[in-house]
PDB file of N, CA, C and O in Angstrom, chain B, residues numbered from 101:
ATOM      1  N   UNK B 101     110.344  84.331 110.014  1.00  0.00           N
ATOM      2  CA  UNK B 101     110.059  85.672 109.537  1.00  0.00           C
ATOM      3  C   UNK B 101     109.544  85.636 108.095  1.00  0.00           C
ATOM      4  O   UNK B 101     108.743  86.473 107.682  1.00  0.00           O
ATOM      5  N   UNK B 102     110.026  84.645 107.346  1.00  0.00           N
ATOM      6  CA  UNK B 102     109.579  84.513 105.960  1.00  0.00           C
ATOM      7  C   UNK B 102     108.096  84.168 105.899  1.00  0.00           C
ATOM      8  O   UNK B 102     107.379  84.664 105.030  1.00  0.00           O
ATOM      9  N   UNK B 103     107.634  83.324 106.810  1.00  0.00           N
ATOM     10  CA  UNK B 103     106.210  82.967 106.822  1.00  0.00           C
ATOM     11  C   UNK B 103     105.329  84.174 107.137  1.00  0.00           C
ATOM     12  O   UNK B 103     104.234  84.312 106.591  1.00  0.00           O
ATOM     13  N   UNK B 104     105.808  85.031 108.006  1.00  0.00           N
ATOM     14  CA  UNK B 104     105.033  86.224 108.352  1.00  0.00           C
ATOM     15  C   UNK B 104     104.909  87.151 107.152  1.00  0.00           C
ATOM     16  O   UNK B 104     103.824  87.656 106.860  1.00  0.00           O
ATOM     17  N   UNK B 105     106.014  87.374 106.460  1.00  0.00           N
ATOM     18  CA  UNK B 105     105.959  88.247 105.280  1.00  0.00           C
ATOM     19  C   UNK B 105     105.114  87.631 104.168  1.00  0.00           C
ATOM     20  O   UNK B 105     104.384  88.340 103.475  1.00  0.00           O
ATOM     21  N   UNK B 106     105.210  86.319 103.998  1.00  0.00           N
ATOM     22  CA  UNK B 106     104.383  85.653 102.999  1.00  0.00           C
ATOM     23  C   UNK B 106     102.899  85.776 103.375  1.00  0.00           C
ATOM     24  O   UNK B 106     102.051  85.978 102.506  1.00  0.00           O
ATOM     25  N   UNK B 107     102.591  85.655 104.664  1.00  0.00           N
ATOM     26  CA  UNK B 107     101.219  85.824 105.132  1.00  0.00           C
ATOM     27  C   UNK B 107     100.702  87.230 104.902  1.00  0.00           C
ATOM     28  O   UNK B 107      99.555  87.419 104.497  1.00  0.00           O
ATOM     29  N   UNK B 108     101.545  88.214 105.161  1.00  0.00           N
ATOM     30  CA  UNK B 108     101.143  89.609 104.934  1.00  0.00           C
ATOM     31  C   UNK B 108     100.858  89.851 103.458  1.00  0.00           C
ATOM     32  O   UNK B 108      99.870  90.496 103.108  1.00  0.00           O
ATOM     33  N   UNK B 109     101.717  89.338 102.603  1.00  0.00           N
ATOM     34  CA  UNK B 109     101.531  89.518 101.160  1.00  0.00           C
ATOM     35  C   UNK B 109     100.255  88.831 100.689  1.00  0.00           C
ATOM     36  O   UNK B 109      99.517  89.384  99.874  1.00  0.00           O
ATOM     37  N   UNK B 110      99.989  87.625 101.199  1.00  0.00           N
ATOM     38  CA  UNK B 110      98.774  86.912 100.790  1.00  0.00           C
ATOM     39  C   UNK B 110      97.511  87.606 101.292  1.00  0.00           C
ATOM     40  O   UNK B 110      96.535  87.709 100.548  1.00  0.00           O
ATOM     41  N   UNK B 111      97.506  88.081 102.526  1.00  0.00           N
ATOM     42  CA  UNK B 111      96.334  88.792 103.043  1.00  0.00           C
ATOM     43  C   UNK B 111      96.110  90.085 102.251  1.00  0.00           C
ATOM     44  O   UNK B 111      94.984  90.385 101.854  1.00  0.00           O
ATOM     45  N   UNK B 112      97.165  90.833 102.028  1.00  0.00           N
ATOM     46  CA  UNK B 112      97.043  92.079 101.274  1.00  0.00           C
ATOM     47  C   UNK B 112      96.581  91.813  99.839  1.00  0.00           C
ATOM     48  O   UNK B 112      95.730  92.532  99.316  1.00  0.00           O
ATOM     49  N   UNK B 113      97.138  90.789  99.210  1.00  0.00           N
ATOM     50  CA  UNK B 113      96.722  90.440  97.850  1.00  0.00           C
ATOM     51  C   UNK B 113      95.276  89.979  97.788  1.00  0.00           C
ATOM     52  O   UNK B 113      94.568  90.296  96.832  1.00  0.00           O
ATOM     53  N   UNK B 114      94.825  89.231  98.797  1.00  0.00           N
ATOM     54  CA  UNK B 114      93.443  88.788  98.825  1.00  0.00           C
ATOM     55  C   UNK B 114      92.473  89.937  98.994  1.00  0.00           C
ATOM     56  O   UNK B 114      91.422  89.969  98.353  1.00  0.00           O
ATOM     57  N   UNK B 115      92.820  90.881  99.854  1.00  0.00           N
ATOM     58  CA  UNK B 115      91.953  92.057 100.046  1.00  0.00           C
ATOM     59  C   UNK B 115      91.914  92.900  98.779  1.00  0.00           C
ATOM     60  O   UNK B 115      90.854  93.394  98.396  1.00  0.00           O
ATOM     61  N   UNK B 116      93.052  93.066  98.133  1.00  0.00           N
ATOM     62  CA  UNK B 116      93.065  93.818  96.876  1.00  0.00           C
ATOM     63  C   UNK B 116      92.249  93.124  95.800  1.00  0.00           C
ATOM     64  O   UNK B 116      91.540  93.778  95.035  1.00  0.00           O
ATOM     65  N   UNK B 117      92.344  91.814  95.737  1.00  0.00           N
ATOM     66  CA  UNK B 117      91.588  91.074  94.739  1.00  0.00           C
ATOM     67  C   UNK B 117      90.088  91.232  94.975  1.00  0.00           C
ATOM     68  O   UNK B 117      89.323  91.395  94.023  1.00  0.00           O
ATOM     69  N   UNK B 118      89.668  91.186  96.228  1.00  0.00           N
ATOM     70  CA  UNK B 118      88.240  91.337  96.528  1.00  0.00           C
ATOM     71  C   UNK B 118      87.738  92.754  96.279  1.00  0.00           C
ATOM     72  O   UNK B 118      86.581  92.936  95.901  1.00  0.00           O
ATOM     73  N   UNK B 119      88.578  93.755  96.483  1.00  0.00           N
ATOM     74  CA  UNK B 119      88.117  95.125  96.265  1.00  0.00           C
ATOM     75  C   UNK B 119      88.152  95.527  94.801  1.00  0.00           C
ATOM     76  O   UNK B 119      87.310  96.308  94.358  1.00  0.00           O
ATOM     77  N   UNK B 120      89.104  95.011  94.046  1.00  0.00           N
ATOM     78  CA  UNK B 120      89.199  95.402  92.645  1.00  0.00           C
ATOM     79  C   UNK B 120      88.246  94.646  91.735  1.00  0.00           C
ATOM     80  O   UNK B 120      87.993  95.086  90.613  1.00  0.00           O
ATOM     81  N   UNK B 121      87.709  93.516  92.192  1.00  0.00           N
ATOM     82  CA  UNK B 121      86.794  92.754  91.354  1.00  0.00           C
ATOM     83  C   UNK B 121      85.570  93.561  90.936  1.00  0.00           C
ATOM     84  O   UNK B 121      85.254  93.576  89.746  1.00  0.00           O
ATOM     85  N   UNK B 122      84.864  94.232  91.842  1.00  0.00           N
ATOM     86  CA  UNK B 122      83.723  95.053  91.387  1.00  0.00           C
ATOM     87  C   UNK B 122      84.156  96.245  90.532  1.00  0.00           C
ATOM     88  O   UNK B 122      83.415  96.670  89.647  1.00  0.00           O
ATOM     89  N   UNK B 123      85.347  96.787  90.788  1.00  0.00           N
ATOM     90  CA  UNK B 123      85.815  97.925  90.005  1.00  0.00           C
ATOM     91  C   UNK B 123      86.094  97.504  88.567  1.00  0.00           C
ATOM     92  O   UNK B 123      85.805  98.250  87.632  1.00  0.00           O
ATOM     93  N   UNK B 124      86.658  96.303  88.388  1.00  0.00           N
ATOM     94  CA  UNK B 124      86.968  95.819  87.040  1.00  0.00           C
ATOM     95  C   UNK B 124      85.723  95.534  86.234  1.00  0.00           C
ATOM     96  O   UNK B 124      85.770  95.550  85.004  1.00  0.00           O
ATOM     97  N   UNK B 125      84.609  95.273  86.896  1.00  0.00           N
ATOM     98  CA  UNK B 125      83.371  94.984  86.179  1.00  0.00           C
ATOM     99  C   UNK B 125      82.797  96.213  85.492  1.00  0.00           C
ATOM    100  O   UNK B 125      81.968  96.078  84.592  1.00  0.00           O
ATOM    101  N   UNK B 126      83.207  97.383  85.885  1.00  0.00           N
ATOM    102  CA  UNK B 126      82.718  98.595  85.244  1.00  0.00           C
ATOM    103  C   UNK B 126      81.767  99.357  86.133  1.00  0.00           C
ATOM    104  O   UNK B 126      81.614  99.044  87.314  1.00  0.00           O
ATOM    105  N   UNK B 127      81.141 100.339  85.574  1.00  0.00           N
ATOM    106  CA  UNK B 127      80.219 101.183  86.327  1.00  0.00           C
ATOM    107  C   UNK B 127      79.005 100.384  86.752  1.00  0.00           C
ATOM    108  O   UNK B 127      78.510  99.538  86.008  1.00  0.00           O
ATOM    109  N   UNK B 128      78.530 100.662  87.955  1.00  0.00           N
ATOM    110  CA  UNK B 128      77.366  99.950  88.467  1.00  0.00           C
ATOM    111  C   UNK B 128      76.090 100.384  87.772  1.00  0.00           C
ATOM    112  O   UNK B 128      75.201  99.563  87.546  1.00  0.00           O
ATOM    113  N   UNK B 129      75.984 101.647  87.432  1.00  0.00           N
ATOM    114  CA  UNK B 129      74.745 102.154  86.846  1.00  0.00           C
ATOM    115  C   UNK B 129      74.904 102.489  85.367  1.00  0.00           C
ATOM    116  O   UNK B 129      74.102 103.255  84.833  1.00  0.00           O
ATOM    117  N   UNK B 130      75.896 101.949  84.698  1.00  0.00           N
ATOM    118  CA  UNK B 130      76.141 102.295  83.302  1.00  0.00           C
ATOM    119  C   UNK B 130      75.098 101.746  82.349  1.00  0.00           C
ATOM    120  O   UNK B 130      74.855 102.347  81.302  1.00  0.00           O
ATOM    121  N   UNK B 131      74.472 100.617  82.679  1.00  0.00           N
ATOM    122  CA  UNK B 131      73.528  99.999  81.766  1.00  0.00           C
ATOM    123  C   UNK B 131      72.103 100.472  81.916  1.00  0.00           C
ATOM    124  O   UNK B 131      71.218  99.964  81.228  1.00  0.00           O
ATOM    125  N   UNK B 132      71.850 101.417  82.784  1.00  0.00           N
ATOM    126  CA  UNK B 132      70.476 101.865  82.995  1.00  0.00           C
ATOM    127  C   UNK B 132      69.991 102.718  81.836  1.00  0.00           C
ATOM    128  O   UNK B 132      70.731 103.517  81.262  1.00  0.00           O
ATOM    129  N   UNK B 133      68.731 102.519  81.517  1.00  0.00           N
ATOM    130  CA  UNK B 133      68.104 103.359  80.494  1.00  0.00           C
ATOM    131  C   UNK B 133      67.285 104.439  81.169  1.00  0.00           C
ATOM    132  O   UNK B 133      66.610 104.194  82.168  1.00  0.00           O
ATOM    133  N   UNK B 134      67.351 105.606  80.626  1.00  0.00           N
ATOM    134  CA  UNK B 134      66.565 106.715  81.177  1.00  0.00           C
ATOM    135  C   UNK B 134      65.218 106.760  80.478  1.00  0.00           C
ATOM    136  O   UNK B 134      65.119 106.553  79.268  1.00  0.00           O
ATOM    137  N   UNK B 135      64.190 107.032  81.257  1.00  0.00           N
ATOM    138  CA  UNK B 135      62.836 107.094  80.692  1.00  0.00           C
ATOM    139  C   UNK B 135      62.576 108.468  80.088  1.00  0.00           C
ATOM    140  O   UNK B 135      62.752 109.491  80.749  1.00  0.00           O
ATOM    141  N   UNK B 136      62.169 108.480  78.867  1.00  0.00           N
ATOM    142  CA  UNK B 136      61.770 109.688  78.146  1.00  0.00           C
ATOM    143  C   UNK B 136      62.866 110.753  78.145  1.00  0.00           C
ATOM    144  O   UNK B 136      62.578 111.948  78.076  1.00  0.00           O
ATOM    145  N   UNK B 137      64.110 110.319  78.221  1.00  0.00           N
ATOM    146  CA  UNK B 137      65.215 111.267  78.153  1.00  0.00           C
ATOM    147  C   UNK B 137      65.432 112.089  79.400  1.00  0.00           C
ATOM    148  O   UNK B 137      66.256 113.004  79.392  1.00  0.00           O
ATOM    149  N   UNK B 138      64.715 111.792  80.480  1.00  0.00           N
ATOM    150  CA  UNK B 138      64.869 112.556  81.710  1.00  0.00           C
ATOM    151  C   UNK B 138      65.867 111.853  82.632  1.00  0.00           C
ATOM    152  O   UNK B 138      65.846 110.628  82.756  1.00  0.00           O
ATOM    153  N   UNK B 139      66.728 112.620  83.268  1.00  0.00           N
ATOM    154  CA  UNK B 139      67.685 111.999  84.186  1.00  0.00           C
ATOM    155  C   UNK B 139      66.998 111.480  85.444  1.00  0.00           C
ATOM    156  O   UNK B 139      65.945 111.975  85.847  1.00  0.00           O
ATOM    157  N   UNK B 140      67.604 110.494  86.041  1.00  0.00           N
ATOM    158  CA  UNK B 140      67.055 109.923  87.267  1.00  0.00           C
ATOM    159  C   UNK B 140      67.317 110.871  88.430  1.00  0.00           C
ATOM    160  O   UNK B 140      68.288 111.628  88.411  1.00  0.00           O
ATOM    161  N   UNK B 141      66.446 110.831  89.449  1.00  0.00           N
ATOM    162  CA  UNK B 141      66.613 111.724  90.587  1.00  0.00           C
ATOM    163  C   UNK B 141      67.406 111.070  91.725  1.00  0.00           C
ATOM    164  O   UNK B 141      67.526 111.653  92.803  1.00  0.00           O
ATOM    165  N   UNK B 142      67.939 109.883  91.503  1.00  0.00           N
ATOM    166  CA  UNK B 142      68.736 109.218  92.522  1.00  0.00           C
ATOM    167  C   UNK B 142      69.986 108.614  91.895  1.00  0.00           C
ATOM    168  O   UNK B 142      70.011 108.297  90.706  1.00  0.00           O
ATOM    169  N   UNK B 143      71.008 108.463  92.704  1.00  0.00           N
ATOM    170  CA  UNK B 143      72.241 107.840  92.231  1.00  0.00           C
ATOM    171  C   UNK B 143      72.272 106.346  92.526  1.00  0.00           C
ATOM    172  O   UNK B 143      73.201 105.648  92.118  1.00  0.00           O
ATOM    173  N   UNK B 144      71.261 105.856  93.234  1.00  0.00           N
ATOM    174  CA  UNK B 144      71.219 104.445  93.591  1.00  0.00           C
ATOM    175  C   UNK B 144      70.868 103.603  92.368  1.00  0.00           C
ATOM    176  O   UNK B 144      69.925 103.925  91.645  1.00  0.00           O
ATOM    177  N   UNK B 145      71.628 102.514  92.128  1.00  0.00           N
ATOM    178  CA  UNK B 145      71.300 101.653  90.993  1.00  0.00           C
ATOM    179  C   UNK B 145      69.965 100.940  91.204  1.00  0.00           C
ATOM    180  O   UNK B 145      69.536 100.743  92.341  1.00  0.00           O
ATOM    181  N   UNK B 146      69.317 100.558  90.122  1.00  0.00           N
ATOM    182  CA  UNK B 146      68.017  99.898  90.207  1.00  0.00           C
ATOM    183  C   UNK B 146      68.130  98.491  90.789  1.00  0.00           C
ATOM    184  O   UNK B 146      67.203  98.031  91.456  1.00  0.00           O
ATOM    185  N   UNK B 147      69.229  97.809  90.557  1.00  0.00           N
ATOM    186  CA  UNK B 147      69.411  96.467  91.099  1.00  0.00           C
ATOM    187  C   UNK B 147      70.722  96.407  91.877  1.00  0.00           C
ATOM    188  O   UNK B 147      71.582  97.268  91.692  1.00  0.00           O
ATOM    189  N   UNK B 148      70.889  95.415  92.738  1.00  0.00           N
ATOM    190  CA  UNK B 148      72.115  95.326  93.530  1.00  0.00           C
ATOM    191  C   UNK B 148      73.338  95.138  92.644  1.00  0.00           C
ATOM    192  O   UNK B 148      73.254  94.560  91.560  1.00  0.00           O
ATOM    193  N   UNK B 149      74.445  95.621  93.108  1.00  0.00           N
ATOM    194  CA  UNK B 149      75.685  95.530  92.343  1.00  0.00           C
ATOM    195  C   UNK B 149      76.192  94.100  92.333  1.00  0.00           C
ATOM    196  O   UNK B 149      76.046  93.374  93.316  1.00  0.00           O
ATOM    197  N   UNK B 150      76.778  93.705  91.237  1.00  0.00           N
ATOM    198  CA  UNK B 150      77.382  92.386  91.141  1.00  0.00           C
ATOM    199  C   UNK B 150      78.803  92.421  91.655  1.00  0.00           C
ATOM    200  O   UNK B 150      79.448  93.469  91.648  1.00  0.00           O
ATOM    201  N   UNK B 151      79.287  91.289  92.096  1.00  0.00           N
ATOM    202  CA  UNK B 151      80.667  91.196  92.519  1.00  0.00           C
ATOM    203  C   UNK B 151      80.896  91.226  94.005  1.00  0.00           C
ATOM    204  O   UNK B 151      82.048  91.183  94.436  1.00  0.00           O
ATOM    205  N   UNK B 152      79.848  91.298  94.819  1.00  0.00           N
ATOM    206  CA  UNK B 152      80.028  91.349  96.259  1.00  0.00           C
ATOM    207  C   UNK B 152      79.592  90.058  96.938  1.00  0.00           C
ATOM    208  O   UNK B 152      79.490  90.021  98.164  1.00  0.00           O
ATOM    209  N   UNK B 153      79.336  89.018  96.192  1.00  0.00           N
ATOM    210  CA  UNK B 153      78.889  87.757  96.763  1.00  0.00           C
ATOM    211  C   UNK B 153      80.046  86.814  97.063  1.00  0.00           C
ATOM    212  O   UNK B 153      81.182  87.043  96.647  1.00  0.00           O
ATOM    213  N   UNK B 154      79.731  85.744  97.797  1.00  0.00           N
ATOM    214  CA  UNK B 154      80.759  84.762  98.146  1.00  0.00           C
ATOM    215  C   UNK B 154      81.258  84.019  96.915  1.00  0.00           C
ATOM    216  O   UNK B 154      82.440  83.687  96.823  1.00  0.00           O
ATOM    217  N   UNK B 155      80.360  83.759  95.969  1.00  0.00           N
ATOM    218  CA  UNK B 155      80.727  82.995  94.783  1.00  0.00           C
ATOM    219  C   UNK B 155      81.789  83.713  93.947  1.00  0.00           C
ATOM    220  O   UNK B 155      82.685  83.067  93.405  1.00  0.00           O
ATOM    221  N   UNK B 156      81.702  85.010  93.840  1.00  0.00           N
ATOM    222  CA  UNK B 156      82.669  85.751  93.024  1.00  0.00           C
ATOM    223  C   UNK B 156      83.916  86.151  93.809  1.00  0.00           C
ATOM    224  O   UNK B 156      84.929  86.509  93.207  1.00  0.00           O
ATOM    225  N   UNK B 157      83.863  86.097  95.139  1.00  0.00           N
ATOM    226  CA  UNK B 157      85.006  86.525  95.958  1.00  0.00           C
ATOM    227  C   UNK B 157      85.769  85.374  96.595  1.00  0.00           C
ATOM    228  O   UNK B 157      86.639  85.623  97.430  1.00  0.00           O
ATOM    229  N   UNK B 158      85.485  84.126  96.241  1.00  0.00           N
ATOM    230  CA  UNK B 158      86.144  83.020  96.924  1.00  0.00           C
ATOM    231  C   UNK B 158      87.654  82.996  96.708  1.00  0.00           C
ATOM    232  O   UNK B 158      88.359  82.602  97.637  1.00  0.00           O
ATOM    233  N   UNK B 159      88.208  83.385  95.557  1.00  0.00           N
ATOM    234  CA  UNK B 159      89.677  83.382  95.463  1.00  0.00           C
ATOM    235  C   UNK B 159      90.330  84.373  96.434  1.00  0.00           C
ATOM    236  O   UNK B 159      91.359  84.065  97.036  1.00  0.00           O
ATOM    237  N   UNK B 160      89.744  85.539  96.584  1.00  0.00           N
ATOM    238  CA  UNK B 160      90.283  86.522  97.521  1.00  0.00           C
ATOM    239  C   UNK B 160      90.149  86.063  98.959  1.00  0.00           C
ATOM    240  O   UNK B 160      91.056  86.261  99.767  1.00  0.00           O
ATOM    241  N   UNK B 161      89.014  85.447  99.283  1.00  0.00           N
ATOM    242  CA  UNK B 161      88.821  84.923 100.636  1.00  0.00           C
ATOM    243  C   UNK B 161      89.790  83.777 100.923  1.00  0.00           C
ATOM    244  O   UNK B 161      90.279  83.643 102.045  1.00  0.00           O
ATOM    245  N   UNK B 162      90.068  82.957  99.918  1.00  0.00           N
ATOM    246  CA  UNK B 162      91.034  81.868 100.101  1.00  0.00           C
ATOM    247  C   UNK B 162      92.439  82.421 100.335  1.00  0.00           C
ATOM    248  O   UNK B 162      93.181  81.887 101.159  1.00  0.00           O
ATOM    249  N   UNK B 163      92.809  83.478  99.624  1.00  0.00           N
ATOM    250  CA  UNK B 163      94.118  84.103  99.837  1.00  0.00           C
ATOM    251  C   UNK B 163      94.223  84.698 101.239  1.00  0.00           C
ATOM    252  O   UNK B 163      95.258  84.577 101.895  1.00  0.00           O
ATOM    253  N   UNK B 164      93.156  85.335 101.691  1.00  0.00           N
ATOM    254  CA  UNK B 164      93.155  85.909 103.045  1.00  0.00           C
ATOM    255  C   UNK B 164      93.265  84.806 104.085  1.00  0.00           C
ATOM    256  O   UNK B 164      94.013  84.947 105.053  1.00  0.00           O
ATOM    257  N   UNK B 165      92.536  83.712 103.905  1.00  0.00           N
ATOM    258  CA  UNK B 165      92.586  82.605 104.871  1.00  0.00           C
ATOM    259  C   UNK B 165      93.965  81.948 104.884  1.00  0.00           C
ATOM    260  O   UNK B 165      94.491  81.628 105.950  1.00  0.00           O
ATOM    261  N   UNK B 166      94.546  81.747 103.712  1.00  0.00           N
ATOM    262  CA  UNK B 166      95.885  81.154 103.641  1.00  0.00           C
ATOM    263  C   UNK B 166      96.926  82.082 104.259  1.00  0.00           C
ATOM    264  O   UNK B 166      97.827  81.626 104.963  1.00  0.00           O
ATOM    265  N   UNK B 167      96.804  83.371 104.000  1.00  0.00           N
ATOM    266  CA  UNK B 167      97.704  84.340 104.608  1.00  0.00           C
ATOM    267  C   UNK B 167      97.559  84.394 106.117  1.00  0.00           C
ATOM    268  O   UNK B 167      98.551  84.513 106.836  1.00  0.00           O
ATOM    269  N   UNK B 168      96.325  84.307 106.602  1.00  0.00           N
ATOM    270  CA  UNK B 168      96.108  84.295 108.056  1.00  0.00           C
ATOM    271  C   UNK B 168      96.715  83.053 108.685  1.00  0.00           C
ATOM    272  O   UNK B 168      97.272  83.114 109.781  1.00  0.00           O
ATOM    273  N   UNK B 169      96.607  81.924 107.989  1.00  0.00           N
ATOM    274  CA  UNK B 169      97.224  80.700 108.498  1.00  0.00           C
ATOM    275  C   UNK B 169      98.750  80.843 108.569  1.00  0.00           C
ATOM    276  O   UNK B 169      99.368  80.428 109.549  1.00  0.00           O
ATOM    277  N   UNK B 170      99.344  81.420 107.547  1.00  0.00           N
ATOM    278  CA  UNK B 170     100.795  81.639 107.556  1.00  0.00           C
ATOM    279  C   UNK B 170     101.196  82.598 108.667  1.00  0.00           C
ATOM    280  O   UNK B 170     102.231  82.409 109.306  1.00  0.00           O
ATOM    281  N   UNK B 171     100.387  83.625 108.903  1.00  0.00           N
ATOM    282  CA  UNK B 171     100.684  84.554 109.989  1.00  0.00           C
ATOM    283  C   UNK B 171     100.625  83.865 111.346  1.00  0.00           C
ATOM    284  O   UNK B 171     101.470  84.112 112.207  1.00  0.00           O
ATOM    285  N   UNK B 172      99.638  83.009 111.540  1.00  0.00           N
ATOM    286  CA  UNK B 172      99.530  82.283 112.808  1.00  0.00           C
ATOM    287  C   UNK B 172     100.671  81.297 112.986  1.00  0.00           C
ATOM    288  O   UNK B 172     101.227  81.183 114.079  1.00  0.00           O
ATOM    289  N   UNK B 173     101.027  80.582 111.924  1.00  0.00           N
ATOM    290  CA  UNK B 173     102.144  79.640 112.021  1.00  0.00           C
ATOM    291  C   UNK B 173     103.455  80.372 112.265  1.00  0.00           C
ATOM    292  O   UNK B 173     104.285  79.924 113.055  1.00  0.00           O
ATOM    293  N   UNK B 174     103.637  81.493 111.591  1.00  0.00           N
ATOM    294  CA  UNK B 174     104.845  82.288 111.790  1.00  0.00           C
ATOM    295  C   UNK B 174     104.946  82.863 113.194  1.00  0.00           C
ATOM    296  O   UNK B 174     106.045  82.992 113.734  1.00  0.00           O
ATOM    297  N   UNK B 175     103.819  83.207 113.783  1.00  0.00           N
ATOM    298  CA  UNK B 175     103.832  83.740 115.149  1.00  0.00           C
ATOM    299  C   UNK B 175     104.079  82.644 116.176  1.00  0.00           C
ATOM    300  O   UNK B 175     104.642  82.902 117.240  1.00  0.00           O
ATOM    301  N   UNK B 176     103.660  81.417 115.859  1.00  0.00           N
ATOM    302  CA  UNK B 176     103.830  80.306 116.789  1.00  0.00           C
ATOM    303  C   UNK B 176     105.260  79.786 116.798  1.00  0.00           C
ATOM    304  O   UNK B 176     105.705  79.207 117.789  1.00  0.00           O
ATOM    305  N   UNK B 177     105.969  79.985 115.721  1.00  0.00           N
ATOM    306  CA  UNK B 177     107.356  79.469 115.631  1.00  0.00           C
ATOM    307  C   UNK B 177     108.328  80.385 116.317  1.00  0.00           C
ATOM    308  O   UNK B 177     109.528  80.109 116.339  1.00  0.00           O
TER     309      UNK B 177
END
């Protein structure tokens, strides 16, 4: 039962880590400059948001994988 709870905590922590990483980076469109003082007519950022790639999310993915392994081992025992 301990392995199952440890797996749940690791999966939940990994998902939280992956979701909070882009939030901690700040606003997606905060660095945009407006042309001639006029506001933009769209809310879409000019370039893709950072923080959603595999390179920046590998710790969270590793926590999820380790938690899934603990859940499987706990279910098999």
